[in-house]
VMD Tcl script that builds the backbone (N, CA, C; Angstrom):
set m [mol new atoms 207]
animate dup $m
set s [atomselect $m all]
$s set {name element resname resid chain x y z} {
  {N N UNK 1 A -1.731 -14.543 -55.490}
  {CA C UNK 1 A -1.694 -15.743 -54.668}
  {C C UNK 1 A -2.509 -16.827 -55.366}
  {N N UNK 2 A -1.868 -17.900 -55.666}
  {CA C UNK 2 A -2.479 -18.980 -56.425}
  {C C UNK 2 A -3.581 -19.693 -55.631}
  {N N UNK 3 A -3.397 -19.844 -54.345}
  {CA C UNK 3 A -4.340 -20.606 -53.527}
  {C C UNK 3 A -5.201 -19.692 -52.648}
  {N N UNK 4 A -5.440 -18.482 -53.115}
  {CA C UNK 4 A -6.170 -17.477 -52.327}
  {C C UNK 4 A -7.528 -18.010 -51.847}
  {N N UNK 5 A -8.318 -18.591 -52.747}
  {CA C UNK 5 A -9.647 -19.069 -52.372}
  {C C UNK 5 A -9.573 -20.156 -51.300}
  {N N UNK 6 A -8.618 -21.074 -51.463}
  {CA C UNK 6 A -8.483 -22.149 -50.479}
  {C C UNK 6 A -8.054 -21.591 -49.119}
  {N N UNK 7 A -7.136 -20.637 -49.128}
  {CA C UNK 7 A -6.661 -20.046 -47.876}
  {C C UNK 7 A -7.801 -19.298 -47.192}
  {N N UNK 8 A -8.545 -18.516 -47.959}
  {CA C UNK 8 A -9.673 -17.781 -47.380}
  {C C UNK 8 A -10.688 -18.752 -46.795}
  {N N UNK 9 A -10.977 -19.825 -47.520}
  {CA C UNK 9 A -11.912 -20.833 -47.027}
  {C C UNK 9 A -11.414 -21.438 -45.722}
  {N N UNK 10 A -10.146 -21.808 -45.665}
  {CA C UNK 10 A -9.587 -22.420 -44.454}
  {C C UNK 10 A -9.586 -21.435 -43.286}
  {N N UNK 11 A -9.328 -20.166 -43.559}
  {CA C UNK 11 A -9.351 -19.158 -42.488}
  {C C UNK 11 A -10.777 -19.020 -41.954}
  {N N UNK 12 A -11.762 -19.051 -42.832}
  {CA C UNK 12 A -13.157 -18.972 -42.392}
  {C C UNK 12 A -13.535 -20.184 -41.544}
  {N N UNK 13 A -13.062 -21.363 -41.946}
  {CA C UNK 13 A -13.320 -22.580 -41.162}
  {C C UNK 13 A -12.651 -22.465 -39.796}
  {N N UNK 14 A -11.434 -21.927 -39.763}
  {CA C UNK 14 A -10.728 -21.744 -38.498}
  {C C UNK 14 A -11.478 -20.751 -37.601}
  {N N UNK 15 A -11.975 -19.675 -38.180}
  {CA C UNK 15 A -12.770 -18.707 -37.411}
  {C C UNK 15 A -13.996 -19.377 -36.810}
  {N N UNK 16 A -14.649 -20.210 -37.595}
  {CA C UNK 16 A -15.824 -20.934 -37.109}
  {C C UNK 16 A -15.455 -21.863 -35.952}
  {N N UNK 17 A -14.331 -22.542 -36.089}
  {CA C UNK 17 A -13.875 -23.441 -35.023}
  {C C UNK 17 A -13.591 -22.666 -33.739}
  {N N UNK 18 A -13.023 -21.478 -33.868}
  {CA C UNK 18 A -12.751 -20.667 -32.680}
  {C C UNK 18 A -14.049 -20.212 -32.016}
  {N N UNK 19 A -15.085 -19.943 -32.816}
  {CA C UNK 19 A -16.392 -19.590 -32.246}
  {C C UNK 19 A -16.974 -20.768 -31.471}
  {N N UNK 20 A -16.813 -21.968 -32.051}
  {CA C UNK 20 A -17.271 -23.181 -31.359}
  {C C UNK 20 A -16.515 -23.331 -30.045}
  {N N UNK 21 A -15.230 -23.059 -30.066}
  {CA C UNK 21 A -14.411 -23.164 -28.858}
  {C C UNK 21 A -14.921 -22.213 -27.774}
  {N N UNK 22 A -15.267 -20.991 -28.180}
  {CA C UNK 22 A -15.815 -20.031 -27.224}
  {C C UNK 22 A -17.124 -20.558 -26.618}
  {N N UNK 23 A -17.975 -21.171 -27.451}
  {CA C UNK 23 A -19.234 -21.731 -26.955}
  {C C UNK 23 A -18.981 -22.883 -25.994}
  {N N UNK 24 A -17.995 -23.709 -26.304}
  {CA C UNK 24 A -17.650 -24.828 -25.424}
  {C C UNK 24 A -17.271 -24.299 -24.044}
  {N N UNK 25 A -16.489 -23.239 -24.017}
  {CA C UNK 25 A -16.058 -22.648 -22.742}
  {C C UNK 25 A -17.251 -22.030 -22.018}
  {N N UNK 26 A -18.086 -21.284 -22.749}
  {CA C UNK 26 A -19.219 -20.612 -22.117}
  {C C UNK 26 A -20.214 -21.605 -21.527}
  {N N UNK 27 A -20.378 -22.749 -22.167}
  {CA C UNK 27 A -21.301 -23.776 -21.667}
  {C C UNK 27 A -20.659 -24.696 -20.639}
  {N N UNK 28 A -19.386 -24.493 -20.422}
  {CA C UNK 28 A -18.624 -25.323 -19.485}
  {C C UNK 28 A -18.769 -26.807 -19.828}
  {N N UNK 29 A -18.573 -27.094 -21.105}
  {CA C UNK 29 A -18.656 -28.476 -21.578}
  {C C UNK 29 A -17.445 -29.262 -21.071}
  {N N UNK 30 A -17.480 -30.571 -21.217}
  {CA C UNK 30 A -16.349 -31.393 -20.758}
  {C C UNK 30 A -15.047 -30.989 -21.447}
  {N N UNK 31 A -13.963 -31.209 -20.752}
  {CA C UNK 31 A -12.645 -30.844 -21.275}
  {C C UNK 31 A -12.369 -31.563 -22.594}
  {N N UNK 32 A -12.889 -32.761 -22.780}
  {CA C UNK 32 A -12.676 -33.492 -24.034}
  {C C UNK 32 A -13.196 -32.684 -25.219}
  {N N UNK 33 A -14.352 -32.057 -25.089}
  {CA C UNK 33 A -14.896 -31.223 -26.172}
  {C C UNK 33 A -13.949 -30.070 -26.470}
  {N N UNK 34 A -13.434 -29.475 -25.427}
  {CA C UNK 34 A -12.491 -28.355 -25.554}
  {C C UNK 34 A -11.229 -28.805 -26.283}
  {N N UNK 35 A -10.663 -29.931 -25.863}
  {CA C UNK 35 A -9.432 -30.429 -26.467}
  {C C UNK 35 A -9.648 -30.876 -27.910}
  {N N UNK 36 A -10.790 -31.505 -28.194}
  {CA C UNK 36 A -11.097 -31.918 -29.564}
  {C C UNK 36 A -11.179 -30.700 -30.492}
  {N N UNK 37 A -11.799 -29.628 -30.007}
  {CA C UNK 37 A -11.932 -28.417 -30.809}
  {C C UNK 37 A -10.573 -27.764 -31.031}
  {N N UNK 38 A -9.728 -27.763 -30.019}
  {CA C UNK 38 A -8.371 -27.226 -30.182}
  {C C UNK 38 A -7.599 -28.046 -31.211}
  {N N UNK 39 A -7.743 -29.362 -31.168}
  {CA C UNK 39 A -7.069 -30.226 -32.152}
  {C C UNK 39 A -7.517 -29.881 -33.572}
  {N N UNK 40 A -8.832 -29.678 -33.762}
  {CA C UNK 40 A -9.344 -29.307 -35.087}
  {C C UNK 40 A -8.760 -27.981 -35.544}
  {N N UNK 41 A -8.702 -27.013 -34.629}
  {CA C UNK 41 A -8.158 -25.693 -34.970}
  {C C UNK 41 A -6.688 -25.811 -35.365}
  {N N UNK 42 A -5.925 -26.624 -34.655}
  {CA C UNK 42 A -4.511 -26.801 -34.983}
  {C C UNK 42 A -4.343 -27.459 -36.349}
  {N N UNK 43 A -5.203 -28.424 -36.682}
  {CA C UNK 43 A -5.141 -29.071 -37.990}
  {C C UNK 43 A -5.458 -28.075 -39.102}
  {N N UNK 44 A -6.454 -27.246 -38.865}
  {CA C UNK 44 A -6.829 -26.238 -39.861}
  {C C UNK 44 A -5.702 -25.234 -40.051}
  {N N UNK 45 A -5.066 -24.831 -38.973}
  {CA C UNK 45 A -3.946 -23.903 -39.064}
  {C C UNK 45 A -2.791 -24.520 -39.843}
  {N N UNK 46 A -2.534 -25.788 -39.631}
  {CA C UNK 46 A -1.475 -26.478 -40.363}
  {C C UNK 46 A -1.778 -26.510 -41.861}
  {N N UNK 47 A -3.045 -26.726 -42.226}
  {CA C UNK 47 A -3.420 -26.720 -43.635}
  {C C UNK 47 A -3.194 -25.342 -44.258}
  {N N UNK 48 A -3.514 -24.296 -43.517}
  {CA C UNK 48 A -3.294 -22.929 -44.006}
  {C C UNK 48 A -1.807 -22.701 -44.236}
  {N N UNK 49 A -0.980 -23.126 -43.302}
  {CA C UNK 49 A 0.473 -22.978 -43.452}
  {C C UNK 49 A 0.970 -23.704 -44.696}
  {N N UNK 50 A 0.421 -24.892 -44.960}
  {CA C UNK 50 A 0.839 -25.650 -46.133}
  {C C UNK 50 A 0.501 -24.906 -47.418}
  {N N UNK 51 A -0.681 -24.309 -47.479}
  {CA C UNK 51 A -1.047 -23.529 -48.666}
  {C C UNK 51 A -0.095 -22.349 -48.849}
  {N N UNK 52 A 0.232 -21.678 -47.765}
  {CA C UNK 52 A 1.130 -20.532 -47.859}
  {C C UNK 52 A 2.511 -20.978 -48.315}
  {N N UNK 53 A 2.985 -22.095 -47.807}
  {CA C UNK 53 A 4.305 -22.601 -48.196}
  {C C UNK 53 A 4.356 -23.001 -49.666}
  {N N UNK 54 A 3.223 -23.389 -50.256}
  {CA C UNK 54 A 3.188 -23.776 -51.665}
  {C C UNK 54 A 3.315 -22.560 -52.587}
  {N N UNK 55 A 3.071 -21.384 -52.055}
  {CA C UNK 55 A 3.151 -20.171 -52.864}
  {C C UNK 55 A 4.614 -19.866 -53.208}
  {N N UNK 56 A 4.870 -19.447 -54.424}
  {CA C UNK 56 A 6.233 -19.070 -54.774}
  {C C UNK 56 A 6.657 -17.814 -54.019}
  {N N UNK 57 A 7.913 -17.767 -53.654}
  {CA C UNK 57 A 8.442 -16.591 -52.945}
  {C C UNK 57 A 8.816 -15.515 -53.952}
  {N N UNK 58 A 8.627 -14.282 -53.525}
  {CA C UNK 58 A 9.026 -13.162 -54.374}
  {C C UNK 58 A 10.325 -12.579 -53.841}
  {N N UNK 59 A 10.985 -11.783 -54.646}
  {CA C UNK 59 A 12.286 -11.241 -54.258}
  {C C UNK 59 A 12.195 -10.226 -53.123}
  {N N UNK 60 A 11.013 -9.665 -52.863}
  {CA C UNK 60 A 10.897 -8.663 -51.812}
  {C C UNK 60 A 10.422 -9.239 -50.475}
  {N N UNK 61 A 10.321 -10.563 -50.365}
  {CA C UNK 61 A 9.907 -11.175 -49.099}
  {C C UNK 61 A 11.089 -11.281 -48.148}
  {N N UNK 62 A 10.781 -11.123 -46.868}
  {CA C UNK 62 A 11.788 -11.262 -45.822}
  {C C UNK 62 A 11.331 -12.371 -44.891}
  {N N UNK 63 A 12.226 -13.289 -44.541}
  {CA C UNK 63 A 11.913 -14.330 -43.581}
  {C C UNK 63 A 10.993 -15.385 -44.165}
  {N N UNK 64 A 10.242 -16.012 -43.267}
  {CA C UNK 64 A 9.322 -17.070 -43.663}
  {C C UNK 64 A 8.443 -17.398 -42.497}
  {N N UNK 65 A 7.821 -18.546 -42.539}
  {CA C UNK 65 A 6.981 -18.996 -41.432}
  {C C UNK 65 A 7.881 -19.290 -40.253}
  {N N UNK 66 A 7.422 -18.980 -39.058}
  {CA C UNK 66 A 8.213 -19.157 -37.832}
  {C C UNK 66 A 8.898 -20.511 -37.802}
  {N N UNK 67 A 10.139 -20.498 -37.422}
  {CA C UNK 67 A 10.892 -21.726 -37.281}
  {C C UNK 67 A 11.536 -22.190 -38.577}
  {N N UNK 68 A 11.265 -21.495 -39.695}
  {CA C UNK 68 A 11.833 -21.914 -40.967}
  {C C UNK 68 A 12.663 -20.803 -41.589}
  {N N UNK 69 A 13.259 -19.978 -40.783}
  {CA C UNK 69 A 14.050 -18.860 -41.301}
  {C C UNK 69 A 15.489 -19.259 -41.469}
}
mol reanalyze $m
mol bondsrecalc $m
mol representation Tube
mol addrep $m
């Protein structure tokens, strides 16, 4: 995988964002904080998908990312 380091980094950032989201819920922070954190997580997930899509496909792969089959 050509972009392995970048993907791992983005997954770690996404994990961190999900931990923040859990803290937001536990502290019962305003809904805006919750929604802002969800937006960040969605952006990070989109970046991960882009890295995966840049990878060349091999002959033994089946399907693709959801919605692109």
